C-alpha positions, 0 to 999 in steps of 0.5 A: 634604404627601405631595407634598413627600415625594414629592420628597424621595423621588424626590430619593433614587432619583435618587442611586442609587448615587452613595454608594459604600459608603454606597449607599441601593441593595441590601436591608435586610435584612428583609421587609415586611407582605407578606412582600417583601424591603425594599429600602433605599429602602423604608425610606428612603421610609417614614421620609420619608413619616412625617416629613413628614406627622406634624406637620402636623396633618391625619392621626391615623394612618397605615399603610404596606406598609413597617410591621407595624402602624399608626403613630399620630401622637404626642400632641406634635403636633396630631391630625387627621381622617385617615388616610393609608395608602401604599406608599412606593416601589412597584416597588422591587424593579425599580429595579436594572433602571431600571423605573418606580417610585412612590408609592401612598397613600390619604387616608381620613376617620377615623370620627366619634366613634373617639377612638383609632384601631387597626388595624381603623379602617384595614381598616374604612375601606377596606372601606367606601370600596372602589371610590371609593378607590384601596386603597394595596396589591392584597393586604390588610395581615395585620393586616386 
């Protein structure tokens, strides 16, 4: 599901400023958990990744650089045994100058016996897996 979401993000990026007044370029007027100004494409990419992965039955929760807290998969969808961490559009601050951008993600196994996924679950799993798993951001979210 991540690959399909990345294709959708790529299509949105390739459209760039072709939308005229409804352009997907520019700032969204908000900040992410790292204190960086969010671009419209950051928010679009974040929504695409969530919508593409929440219903598949493989994930229990997701965390993103663009969200203040974790996103638990809603009960209306099957619950999986994995956690997805991602930066939906790394390098988006450079998009105006045509520098490479991309999606960074990490998939972690949810700890056995954890019925409810909390923010500390992500932090504990990321810490326990380092260095074999690439972290989704160089700086830890404020909630870790």
